[in-house]
PDB file of N, CA, C and O in Angstrom:
ATOM      1  N   MET A   1      40.554 -76.369  83.462  1.00  0.00           N
ATOM      2  CA  MET A   1      39.775 -74.955  83.561  1.00  0.00           C
ATOM      3  C   MET A   1      39.057 -74.931  81.692  1.00  0.00           C
ATOM      4  O   MET A   1      38.337 -74.083  81.165  1.00  0.00           O
ATOM      5  N   GLU A   2      39.504 -75.932  81.244  1.00  0.00           N
ATOM      6  CA  GLU A   2      39.302 -76.008  79.540  1.00  0.00           C
ATOM      7  C   GLU A   2      38.754 -77.234  79.868  1.00  0.00           C
ATOM      8  O   GLU A   2      38.336 -77.522  78.747  1.00  0.00           O
ATOM      9  N   MET A   3      38.454 -78.138  80.536  1.00  0.00           N
ATOM     10  CA  MET A   3      37.307 -79.418  80.438  1.00  0.00           C
ATOM     11  C   MET A   3      36.318 -78.326  80.657  1.00  0.00           C
ATOM     12  O   MET A   3      35.388 -78.165  79.867  1.00  0.00           O
ATOM     13  N   LYS A   4      36.430 -77.837  81.336  1.00  0.00           N
ATOM     14  CA  LYS A   4      34.242 -77.285  81.922  1.00  0.00           C
ATOM     15  C   LYS A   4      33.774 -76.278  80.892  1.00  0.00           C
ATOM     16  O   LYS A   4      32.607 -75.957  80.664  1.00  0.00           O
ATOM     17  N   ALA A   5      35.250 -75.680  80.109  1.00  0.00           N
ATOM     18  CA  ALA A   5      34.658 -74.867  79.035  1.00  0.00           C
ATOM     19  C   ALA A   5      34.536 -75.693  77.704  1.00  0.00           C
ATOM     20  O   ALA A   5      33.962 -75.135  76.769  1.00  0.00           O
ATOM     21  N   GLN A   6      35.108 -77.206  77.490  1.00  0.00           N
ATOM     22  CA  GLN A   6      34.361 -78.211  76.754  1.00  0.00           C
ATOM     23  C   GLN A   6      33.197 -78.081  76.791  1.00  0.00           C
ATOM     24  O   GLN A   6      32.394 -77.509  76.053  1.00  0.00           O
ATOM     25  N   LEU A   7      33.027 -79.213  78.622  1.00  0.00           N
ATOM     26  CA  LEU A   7      31.446 -79.281  78.744  1.00  0.00           C
ATOM     27  C   LEU A   7      30.460 -77.903  78.369  1.00  0.00           C
ATOM     28  O   LEU A   7      29.229 -77.871  78.363  1.00  0.00           O
ATOM     29  N   ARG A   8      31.174 -77.068  78.139  1.00  0.00           N
ATOM     30  CA  ARG A   8      30.145 -75.708  78.882  1.00  0.00           C
ATOM     31  C   ARG A   8      29.845 -75.737  77.034  1.00  0.00           C
ATOM     32  O   ARG A   8      28.651 -75.890  76.774  1.00  0.00           O
ATOM     33  N   ALA A   9      30.638 -75.630  75.973  1.00  0.00           N
ATOM     34  CA  ALA A   9      30.175 -76.148  74.461  1.00  0.00           C
ATOM     35  C   ALA A   9      29.101 -77.002  74.213  1.00  0.00           C
ATOM     36  O   ALA A   9      28.097 -76.656  73.589  1.00  0.00           O
ATOM     37  N   GLU A  10      29.375 -78.639  74.911  1.00  0.00           N
ATOM     38  CA  GLU A  10      28.766 -79.816  74.606  1.00  0.00           C
ATOM     39  C   GLU A  10      27.275 -79.446  75.094  1.00  0.00           C
ATOM     40  O   GLU A  10      26.194 -79.592  74.525  1.00  0.00           O
ATOM     41  N   ALA A  11      27.612 -78.913  76.356  1.00  0.00           N
ATOM     42  CA  ALA A  11      25.737 -78.465  76.840  1.00  0.00           C
ATOM     43  C   ALA A  11      25.070 -77.394  75.752  1.00  0.00           C
ATOM     44  O   ALA A  11      23.867 -77.156  75.648  1.00  0.00           O
ATOM     45  N   TYR A  12      26.000 -76.888  75.075  1.00  0.00           N
ATOM     46  CA  TYR A  12      25.601 -75.820  74.364  1.00  0.00           C
ATOM     47  C   TYR A  12      24.911 -76.394  73.095  1.00  0.00           C
ATOM     48  O   TYR A  12      23.782 -76.008  72.793  1.00  0.00           O
ATOM     49  N   GLN A  13      25.518 -77.230  72.418  1.00  0.00           N
ATOM     50  CA  GLN A  13      25.196 -77.770  71.404  1.00  0.00           C
ATOM     51  C   GLN A  13      24.108 -78.660  70.942  1.00  0.00           C
ATOM     52  O   GLN A  13      23.467 -78.874  69.913  1.00  0.00           O
ATOM     53  N   GLU A  14      24.242 -79.394  73.061  1.00  0.00           N
ATOM     54  CA  GLU A  14      22.972 -79.964  72.793  1.00  0.00           C
ATOM     55  C   GLU A  14      21.563 -78.889  73.121  1.00  0.00           C
ATOM     56  O   GLU A  14      20.379 -79.216  73.048  1.00  0.00           O
ATOM     57  N   TYR A  15      22.033 -77.759  73.435  1.00  0.00           N
ATOM     58  CA  TYR A  15      20.528 -77.191  73.688  1.00  0.00           C
ATOM     59  C   TYR A  15      20.113 -76.957  72.466  1.00  0.00           C
ATOM     60  O   TYR A  15      18.971 -77.072  72.022  1.00  0.00           O
ATOM     61  N   LEU A  16      21.071 -76.626  71.935  1.00  0.00           N
ATOM     62  CA  LEU A  16      20.801 -75.923  70.090  1.00  0.00           C
ATOM     63  C   LEU A  16      20.270 -76.722  69.862  1.00  0.00           C
ATOM     64  O   LEU A  16      19.062 -76.635  70.080  1.00  0.00           O
ATOM     65  N   LYS A  17      20.753 -77.894  69.336  1.00  0.00           N
ATOM     66  CA  LYS A  17      20.286 -79.813  69.125  1.00  0.00           C
ATOM     67  C   LYS A  17      18.384 -79.852  69.380  1.00  0.00           C
ATOM     68  O   LYS A  17      17.512 -80.089  68.545  1.00  0.00           O
ATOM     69  N   GLU A  18      18.223 -79.448  71.168  1.00  0.00           N
ATOM     70  CA  GLU A  18      17.099 -79.673  71.793  1.00  0.00           C
ATOM     71  C   GLU A  18      16.038 -78.323  70.824  1.00  0.00           C
ATOM     72  O   GLU A  18      14.908 -78.229  70.344  1.00  0.00           O
ATOM     73  N   LYS A  19      16.602 -77.944  70.889  1.00  0.00           N
ATOM     74  CA  LYS A  19      15.907 -76.663  70.613  1.00  0.00           C
ATOM     75  C   LYS A  19      15.541 -76.589  68.795  1.00  0.00           C
ATOM     76  O   LYS A  19      14.759 -75.724  68.400  1.00  0.00           O
ATOM     77  N   ASP A  20      16.057 -77.376  67.997  1.00  0.00           N
ATOM     78  CA  ASP A  20      16.172 -77.183  67.123  1.00  0.00           C
ATOM     79  C   ASP A  20      14.794 -78.212  66.604  1.00  0.00           C
ATOM     80  O   ASP A  20      13.882 -77.996  65.805  1.00  0.00           O
ATOM     81  N   GLN A  21      15.053 -79.117  67.260  1.00  0.00           N
ATOM     82  CA  GLN A  21      14.141 -80.547  67.009  1.00  0.00           C
ATOM     83  C   GLN A  21      12.286 -79.640  67.785  1.00  0.00           C
ATOM     84  O   GLN A  21      11.092 -79.802  67.529  1.00  0.00           O
ATOM     85  N   VAL A  22      13.117 -78.703  68.801  1.00  0.00           N
ATOM     86  CA  VAL A  22      11.367 -78.035  69.316  1.00  0.00           C
ATOM     87  C   VAL A  22      10.640 -76.912  68.288  1.00  0.00           C
ATOM     88  O   VAL A  22       9.513 -76.512  67.996  1.00  0.00           O
ATOM     89  N   ASP A  23      11.869 -76.706  67.985  1.00  0.00           N
ATOM     90  CA  ASP A  23      11.465 -75.189  67.008  1.00  0.00           C
ATOM     91  C   ASP A  23      10.381 -76.034  65.428  1.00  0.00           C
ATOM     92  O   ASP A  23       9.446 -75.510  64.822  1.00  0.00           O
ATOM     93  N   LYS A  24      10.993 -77.396  65.207  1.00  0.00           N
ATOM     94  CA  LYS A  24      10.591 -78.175  64.156  1.00  0.00           C
ATOM     95  C   LYS A  24       9.087 -78.944  64.474  1.00  0.00           C
ATOM     96  O   LYS A  24       8.131 -78.783  63.716  1.00  0.00           O
ATOM     97  N   VAL A  25       9.051 -79.388  65.109  1.00  0.00           N
ATOM     98  CA  VAL A  25       7.667 -79.510  65.517  1.00  0.00           C
ATOM     99  C   VAL A  25       6.876 -78.823  66.301  1.00  0.00           C
ATOM    100  O   VAL A  25       5.862 -79.268  66.840  1.00  0.00           O
ATOM    101  N   ILE A  26       7.440 -77.376  66.425  1.00  0.00           N
ATOM    102  CA  ILE A  26       6.162 -76.607  66.401  1.00  0.00           C
ATOM    103  C   ILE A  26       5.441 -75.294  64.597  1.00  0.00           C
ATOM    104  O   ILE A  26       4.504 -74.641  64.139  1.00  0.00           O
ATOM    105  N   GLN A  27       7.397 -75.952  64.296  1.00  0.00           N
ATOM    106  CA  GLN A  27       6.684 -75.259  62.866  1.00  0.00           C
ATOM    107  C   GLN A  27       5.666 -76.293  62.000  1.00  0.00           C
ATOM    108  O   GLN A  27       5.172 -75.963  60.922  1.00  0.00           O
ATOM    109  N   LYS A  28       5.495 -77.252  62.477  1.00  0.00           N
ATOM    110  CA  LYS A  28       4.828 -78.191  62.358  1.00  0.00           C
ATOM    111  C   LYS A  28       3.838 -78.441  62.474  1.00  0.00           C
ATOM    112  O   LYS A  28       3.178 -78.948  61.567  1.00  0.00           O
ATOM    113  N   MET A  29       3.293 -78.121  63.863  1.00  0.00           N
ATOM    114  CA  MET A  29       1.925 -78.004  64.186  1.00  0.00           C
ATOM    115  C   MET A  29       1.219 -76.317  63.811  1.00  0.00           C
ATOM    116  O   MET A  29       0.057 -76.037  63.516  1.00  0.00           O
ATOM    117  N   ILE A  30       2.280 -75.514  63.944  1.00  0.00           N
ATOM    118  CA  ILE A  30       1.736 -74.056  63.041  1.00  0.00           C
ATOM    119  C   ILE A  30       1.089 -74.584  61.344  1.00  0.00           C
ATOM    120  O   ILE A  30      -0.066 -74.302  61.024  1.00  0.00           O
ATOM    121  N   ASP A  31       1.997 -75.334  60.428  1.00  0.00           N
ATOM    122  CA  ASP A  31       2.221 -75.582  59.209  1.00  0.00           C
ATOM    123  C   ASP A  31       0.437 -76.496  59.044  1.00  0.00           C
ATOM    124  O   ASP A  31      -0.440 -76.287  58.206  1.00  0.00           O
ATOM    125  N   GLU A  32       0.452 -77.219  59.887  1.00  0.00           N
ATOM    126  CA  GLU A  32      -0.932 -77.986  60.490  1.00  0.00           C
ATOM    127  C   GLU A  32      -2.276 -76.883  60.402  1.00  0.00           C
ATOM    128  O   GLU A  32      -3.131 -76.706  59.533  1.00  0.00           O
ATOM    129  N   ASP A  33      -2.068 -76.359  61.491  1.00  0.00           N
ATOM    130  CA  ASP A  33      -2.998 -75.555  62.036  1.00  0.00           C
ATOM    131  C   ASP A  33      -3.943 -74.269  60.738  1.00  0.00           C
ATOM    132  O   ASP A  33      -5.100 -74.026  60.396  1.00  0.00           O
ATOM    133  N   GLN A  34      -2.360 -73.719  60.377  1.00  0.00           N
ATOM    134  CA  GLN A  34      -2.717 -73.071  59.185  1.00  0.00           C
ATOM    135  C   GLN A  34      -3.390 -74.047  57.465  1.00  0.00           C
ATOM    136  O   GLN A  34      -3.732 -73.324  56.529  1.00  0.00           O
ATOM    137  N   LYS A  35      -3.468 -75.314  57.327  1.00  0.00           N
ATOM    138  CA  LYS A  35      -3.947 -76.088  56.812  1.00  0.00           C
ATOM    139  C   LYS A  35      -4.893 -76.295  57.144  1.00  0.00           C
ATOM    140  O   LYS A  35      -5.557 -76.638  56.165  1.00  0.00           O
ATOM    141  N   MET A  36      -5.662 -76.316  58.314  1.00  0.00           N
ATOM    142  CA  MET A  36      -7.201 -76.488  58.229  1.00  0.00           C
ATOM    143  C   MET A  36      -7.917 -75.375  58.337  1.00  0.00           C
ATOM    144  O   MET A  36      -9.107 -75.193  58.080  1.00  0.00           O
ATOM    145  N   ILE A  37      -6.731 -74.303  58.921  1.00  0.00           N
ATOM    146  CA  ILE A  37      -7.746 -73.021  58.705  1.00  0.00           C
ATOM    147  C   ILE A  37      -8.022 -72.919  57.049  1.00  0.00           C
ATOM    148  O   ILE A  37      -9.168 -72.958  56.599  1.00  0.00           O
ATOM    149  N   ALA A  38      -7.327 -72.840  56.552  1.00  0.00           N
ATOM    150  CA  ALA A  38      -7.519 -72.829  55.149  1.00  0.00           C
ATOM    151  C   ALA A  38      -8.569 -73.158  54.441  1.00  0.00           C
ATOM    152  O   ALA A  38      -9.133 -72.474  53.588  1.00  0.00           O
ATOM    153  N   LEU A  39      -9.014 -74.990  55.071  1.00  0.00           N
ATOM    154  CA  LEU A  39      -9.766 -75.738  54.787  1.00  0.00           C
ATOM    155  C   LEU A  39     -11.384 -75.515  55.460  1.00  0.00           C
ATOM    156  O   LEU A  39     -12.438 -75.901  54.954  1.00  0.00           O
ATOM    157  N   ILE A  40     -11.280 -75.100  56.182  1.00  0.00           N
ATOM    158  CA  ILE A  40     -12.447 -73.760  57.342  1.00  0.00           C
ATOM    159  C   ILE A  40     -12.577 -72.995  56.057  1.00  0.00           C
ATOM    160  O   ILE A  40     -13.701 -73.196  55.597  1.00  0.00           O
ATOM    161  N   LYS A  41     -12.079 -72.435  55.528  1.00  0.00           N
ATOM    162  CA  LYS A  41     -12.634 -71.380  55.315  1.00  0.00           C
ATOM    163  C   LYS A  41     -12.462 -72.027  53.201  1.00  0.00           C
ATOM    164  O   LYS A  41     -12.628 -71.182  52.321  1.00  0.00           O
ATOM    165  N   MET A  42     -12.231 -73.086  52.937  1.00  0.00           N
ATOM    166  CA  MET A  42     -12.536 -73.102  51.659  1.00  0.00           C
ATOM    167  C   MET A  42     -14.059 -73.547  51.937  1.00  0.00           C
ATOM    168  O   MET A  42     -14.988 -73.207  51.204  1.00  0.00           O
ATOM    169  N   LYS A  43     -14.203 -74.348  53.087  1.00  0.00           N
ATOM    170  CA  LYS A  43     -15.853 -74.971  53.023  1.00  0.00           C
ATOM    171  C   LYS A  43     -16.573 -74.399  53.789  1.00  0.00           C
ATOM    172  O   LYS A  43     -17.579 -75.022  54.128  1.00  0.00           O
ATOM    173  N   GLN A  44     -16.367 -73.023  54.360  1.00  0.00           N
ATOM    174  CA  GLN A  44     -17.116 -71.762  54.265  1.00  0.00           C
ATOM    175  C   GLN A  44     -17.763 -71.590  53.308  1.00  0.00           C
ATOM    176  O   GLN A  44     -18.923 -71.928  53.075  1.00  0.00           O
ATOM    177  N   GLU A  45     -16.308 -70.508  52.090  1.00  0.00           N
ATOM    178  CA  GLU A  45     -17.359 -70.265  50.871  1.00  0.00           C
ATOM    179  C   GLU A  45     -17.365 -70.848  50.375  1.00  0.00           C
ATOM    180  O   GLU A  45     -17.368 -70.086  49.408  1.00  0.00           O
ATOM    181  N   GLN A  46     -17.376 -72.128  49.772  1.00  0.00           N
ATOM    182  CA  GLN A  46     -18.435 -73.133  49.106  1.00  0.00           C
ATOM    183  C   GLN A  46     -19.747 -73.162  49.691  1.00  0.00           C
ATOM    184  O   GLN A  46     -20.615 -73.133  48.819  1.00  0.00           O
ATOM    185  N   SER A  47     -20.188 -73.208  50.846  1.00  0.00           N
ATOM    186  CA  SER A  47     -20.885 -73.065  51.458  1.00  0.00           C
ATOM    187  C   SER A  47     -21.626 -71.913  51.317  1.00  0.00           C
ATOM    188  O   SER A  47     -22.841 -71.900  51.117  1.00  0.00           O
ATOM    189  N   LYS A  48     -20.852 -70.857  51.428  1.00  0.00           N
ATOM    190  CA  LYS A  48     -21.534 -69.925  50.557  1.00  0.00           C
ATOM    191  C   LYS A  48     -22.352 -69.814  49.193  1.00  0.00           C
ATOM    192  O   LYS A  48     -23.465 -69.418  48.847  1.00  0.00           O
ATOM    193  N   LEU A  49     -20.931 -70.512  48.448  1.00  0.00           N
ATOM    194  CA  LEU A  49     -21.790 -69.913  46.872  1.00  0.00           C
ATOM    195  C   LEU A  49     -23.172 -71.347  46.920  1.00  0.00           C
ATOM    196  O   LEU A  49     -24.097 -71.185  46.124  1.00  0.00           O
ATOM    197  N   ASP A  50     -23.217 -72.508  47.746  1.00  0.00           N
ATOM    198  CA  ASP A  50     -23.773 -73.322  47.161  1.00  0.00           C
ATOM    199  C   ASP A  50     -25.263 -72.282  47.418  1.00  0.00           C
ATOM    200  O   ASP A  50     -26.091 -72.066  46.532  1.00  0.00           O
ATOM    201  N   MET A  51     -25.351 -71.625  49.132  1.00  0.00           N
ATOM    202  CA  MET A  51     -26.218 -71.328  49.283  1.00  0.00           C
ATOM    203  C   MET A  51     -27.326 -70.296  48.357  1.00  0.00           C
ATOM    204  O   MET A  51     -28.548 -70.153  48.387  1.00  0.00           O
ATOM    205  N   VAL A  52     -25.985 -69.548  47.367  1.00  0.00           N
ATOM    206  CA  VAL A  52     -25.981 -68.510  46.662  1.00  0.00           C
ATOM    207  C   VAL A  52     -27.131 -69.057  45.546  1.00  0.00           C
ATOM    208  O   VAL A  52     -28.206 -68.607  45.149  1.00  0.00           O
ATOM    209  N   GLN A  53     -26.078 -70.657  45.160  1.00  0.00           N
ATOM    210  CA  GLN A  53     -26.561 -70.817  43.762  1.00  0.00           C
ATOM    211  C   GLN A  53     -27.915 -71.567  43.739  1.00  0.00           C
ATOM    212  O   GLN A  53     -28.371 -72.045  42.700  1.00  0.00           O
ATOM    213  N   SER A  54     -28.953 -71.696  45.754  1.00  0.00           N
ATOM    214  CA  SER A  54     -29.751 -72.822  45.593  1.00  0.00           C
ATOM    215  C   SER A  54     -30.719 -71.706  45.690  1.00  0.00           C
ATOM    216  O   SER A  54     -31.890 -72.007  45.460  1.00  0.00           O
ATOM    217  N   VAL A  55     -30.375 -70.112  46.074  1.00  0.00           N
ATOM    218  CA  VAL A  55     -31.584 -68.988  46.373  1.00  0.00           C
ATOM    219  C   VAL A  55     -31.691 -68.737  44.857  1.00  0.00           C
ATOM    220  O   VAL A  55     -32.738 -69.154  44.362  1.00  0.00           O
ATOM    221  N   ASN A  56     -30.800 -68.125  43.998  1.00  0.00           N
ATOM    222  CA  ASN A  56     -30.663 -68.456  42.886  1.00  0.00           C
ATOM    223  C   ASN A  56     -31.391 -69.452  41.895  1.00  0.00           C
ATOM    224  O   ASN A  56     -31.933 -68.816  40.991  1.00  0.00           O
ATOM    225  N   GLU A  57     -31.521 -70.439  41.817  1.00  0.00           N
ATOM    226  CA  GLU A  57     -32.171 -72.164  41.513  1.00  0.00           C
ATOM    227  C   GLU A  57     -33.589 -71.907  41.895  1.00  0.00           C
ATOM    228  O   GLU A  57     -34.587 -72.035  41.187  1.00  0.00           O
ATOM    229  N   LYS A  58     -33.529 -71.625  42.804  1.00  0.00           N
ATOM    230  CA  LYS A  58     -35.592 -71.552  43.468  1.00  0.00           C
ATOM    231  C   LYS A  58     -35.549 -69.911  42.780  1.00  0.00           C
ATOM    232  O   LYS A  58     -35.335 -69.999  41.571  1.00  0.00           O
ATOM    233  N   ARG A  59     -35.635 -69.059  43.051  1.00  0.00           N
ATOM    234  CA  ARG A  59     -35.343 -67.860  42.175  1.00  0.00           C
ATOM    235  C   ARG A  59     -36.306 -68.339  40.676  1.00  0.00           C
ATOM    236  O   ARG A  59     -37.427 -67.997  40.301  1.00  0.00           O
ATOM    237  N   GLU A  60     -35.364 -69.190  40.132  1.00  0.00           N
ATOM    238  CA  GLU A  60     -35.694 -69.015  38.395  1.00  0.00           C
ATOM    239  C   GLU A  60     -36.804 -70.208  38.180  1.00  0.00           C
ATOM    240  O   GLU A  60     -37.608 -70.302  37.252  1.00  0.00           O
ATOM    241  N   LEU A  61     -36.674 -70.851  38.990  1.00  0.00           N
ATOM    242  CA  LEU A  61     -38.065 -72.188  39.299  1.00  0.00           C
ATOM    243  C   LEU A  61     -39.028 -70.872  40.234  1.00  0.00           C
ATOM    244  O   LEU A  61     -39.927 -70.709  39.410  1.00  0.00           O
ATOM    245  N   VAL A  62     -39.113 -70.622  40.530  1.00  0.00           N
ATOM    246  CA  VAL A  62     -40.375 -69.541  40.727  1.00  0.00           C
ATOM    247  C   VAL A  62     -41.268 -68.292  40.066  1.00  0.00           C
ATOM    248  O   VAL A  62     -42.323 -67.684  40.245  1.00  0.00           O
ATOM    249  N   ARG A  63     -39.492 -68.356  38.703  1.00  0.00           N
ATOM    250  CA  ARG A  63     -39.684 -67.211  37.531  1.00  0.00           C
ATOM    251  C   ARG A  63     -40.539 -68.324  36.776  1.00  0.00           C
ATOM    252  O   ARG A  63     -41.598 -67.866  36.347  1.00  0.00           O
ATOM    253  N   LYS A  64     -40.341 -69.646  36.517  1.00  0.00           N
ATOM    254  CA  LYS A  64     -40.503 -70.567  35.408  1.00  0.00           C
ATOM    255  C   LYS A  64     -42.556 -71.025  35.826  1.00  0.00           C
ATOM    256  O   LYS A  64     -43.540 -71.170  35.100  1.00  0.00           O
ATOM    257  N   GLN A  65     -42.373 -71.087  37.065  1.00  0.00           N
ATOM    258  CA  GLN A  65     -43.377 -71.452  37.709  1.00  0.00           C
ATOM    259  C   GLN A  65     -44.327 -70.004  37.447  1.00  0.00           C
ATOM    260  O   GLN A  65     -45.338 -70.124  38.138  1.00  0.00           O
ATOM    261  N   LYS A  66     -44.335 -69.487  37.150  1.00  0.00           N
ATOM    262  CA  LYS A  66     -45.130 -67.744  36.809  1.00  0.00           C
ATOM    263  C   LYS A  66     -45.366 -67.748  35.505  1.00  0.00           C
ATOM    264  O   LYS A  66     -46.479 -67.445  35.074  1.00  0.00           O
ATOM    265  N   GLU A  67     -44.313 -68.106  34.675  1.00  0.00           N
ATOM    266  CA  GLU A  67     -44.532 -68.123  33.195  1.00  0.00           C
ATOM    267  C   GLU A  67     -45.613 -69.053  33.117  1.00  0.00           C
ATOM    268  O   GLU A  67     -46.763 -68.614  33.092  1.00  0.00           O
ATOM    269  N   LEU A  68     -45.370 -70.409  33.070  1.00  0.00           N
ATOM    270  CA  LEU A  68     -46.178 -71.442  33.015  1.00  0.00           C
ATOM    271  C   LEU A  68     -48.136 -70.890  33.386  1.00  0.00           C
ATOM    272  O   LEU A  68     -49.083 -70.695  32.624  1.00  0.00           O
ATOM    273  N   GLU A  69     -48.013 -70.827  34.646  1.00  0.00           N
ATOM    274  CA  GLU A  69     -49.060 -70.107  35.106  1.00  0.00           C
ATOM    275  C   GLU A  69     -50.014 -68.950  34.006  1.00  0.00           C
ATOM    276  O   GLU A  69     -51.213 -69.016  33.733  1.00  0.00           O
ATOM    277  N   GLU A  70     -48.889 -67.830  33.489  1.00  0.00           N
ATOM    278  CA  GLU A  70     -49.632 -66.734  33.213  1.00  0.00           C
ATOM    279  C   GLU A  70     -50.047 -68.006  31.922  1.00  0.00           C
ATOM    280  O   GLU A  70     -51.206 -68.397  31.777  1.00  0.00           O
ATOM    281  N   TYR A  71     -49.044 -68.450  31.189  1.00  0.00           N
ATOM    282  CA  TYR A  71     -49.087 -69.429  29.699  1.00  0.00           C
ATOM    283  C   TYR A  71     -51.122 -69.971  29.819  1.00  0.00           C
ATOM    284  O   TYR A  71     -52.126 -69.559  29.238  1.00  0.00           O
ATOM    285  N   GLU A  72     -50.880 -71.037  30.868  1.00  0.00           N
ATOM    286  CA  GLU A  72     -52.131 -72.003  31.647  1.00  0.00           C
ATOM    287  C   GLU A  72     -53.198 -70.929  31.409  1.00  0.00           C
ATOM    288  O   GLU A  72     -53.986 -71.219  30.509  1.00  0.00           O
ATOM    289  N   ASN A  73     -53.437 -69.516  32.139  1.00  0.00           N
ATOM    290  CA  ASN A  73     -54.028 -68.666  32.212  1.00  0.00           C
ATOM    291  C   ASN A  73     -54.583 -68.098  30.546  1.00  0.00           C
ATOM    292  O   ASN A  73     -55.742 -68.079  30.134  1.00  0.00           O
ATOM    293  N   GLN A  74     -53.632 -67.776  29.996  1.00  0.00           N
ATOM    294  CA  GLN A  74     -54.133 -67.834  28.912  1.00  0.00           C
ATOM    295  C   GLN A  74     -55.029 -68.177  27.805  1.00  0.00           C
ATOM    296  O   GLN A  74     -55.899 -67.820  27.011  1.00  0.00           O
ATOM    297  N   MET A  75     -54.056 -69.347  28.381  1.00  0.00           N
ATOM    298  CA  MET A  75     -54.895 -70.447  26.963  1.00  0.00           C
ATOM    299  C   MET A  75     -56.030 -70.980  27.772  1.00  0.00           C
ATOM    300  O   MET A  75     -56.525 -72.031  27.367  1.00  0.00           O
ATOM    301  N   LEU A  76     -56.529 -70.429  28.853  1.00  0.00           N
ATOM    302  CA  LEU A  76     -57.652 -70.931  29.214  1.00  0.00           C
ATOM    303  C   LEU A  76     -58.719 -69.558  29.089  1.00  0.00           C
ATOM    304  O   LEU A  76     -59.940 -69.627  29.229  1.00  0.00           O
ATOM    305  N   ARG A  77     -58.066 -68.516  28.840  1.00  0.00           N
ATOM    306  CA  ARG A  77     -58.916 -67.189  28.347  1.00  0.00           C
ATOM    307  C   ARG A  77     -59.032 -67.518  26.816  1.00  0.00           C
ATOM    308  O   ARG A  77     -60.115 -67.880  26.356  1.00  0.00           O
ATOM    309  N   ARG A  78     -58.221 -67.426  26.245  1.00  0.00           N
ATOM    310  CA  ARG A  78     -58.196 -68.111  25.210  1.00  0.00           C
ATOM    311  C   ARG A  78     -59.451 -69.340  24.571  1.00  0.00           C
ATOM    312  O   ARG A  78     -60.074 -69.352  23.510  1.00  0.00           O
ATOM    313  N   TYR A  79     -59.453 -70.233  25.676  1.00  0.00           N
ATOM    314  CA  TYR A  79     -60.048 -71.471  24.981  1.00  0.00           C
ATOM    315  C   TYR A  79     -61.513 -70.515  25.608  1.00  0.00           C
ATOM    316  O   TYR A  79     -62.036 -70.053  24.594  1.00  0.00           O
ATOM    317  N   ALA A  80     -61.934 -70.286  26.249  1.00  0.00           N
ATOM    318  CA  ALA A  80     -63.439 -69.152  27.000  1.00  0.00           C
ATOM    319  C   ALA A  80     -63.816 -68.751  26.176  1.00  0.00           C
ATOM    320  O   ALA A  80     -64.983 -69.140  26.180  1.00  0.00           O
ATOM    321  N   GLN A  81     -63.591 -67.849  24.881  1.00  0.00           N
ATOM    322  CA  GLN A  81     -63.903 -67.119  23.759  1.00  0.00           C
ATOM    323  C   GLN A  81     -64.429 -67.410  22.658  1.00  0.00           C
ATOM    324  O   GLN A  81     -64.597 -66.539  21.805  1.00  0.00           O
TER     325      GLN A  81
END
């Protein structure tokens, strides 16, 4: 009977050891997935910021172009007088 209990205890210890190893592997996979998700979100946010910046730069360029055209027209009108 004692031998059976000892074998059962050893088997349980082996089970706990293997379970711990599996838990560590699973946790590592979860951590890597979370890092990947964070990286993807960061890239998406950067893409959004880049698009906003691009739109703002384009608006500024259009505004400056209009100012330049208005200035040139003003100079032409002065010259024509």
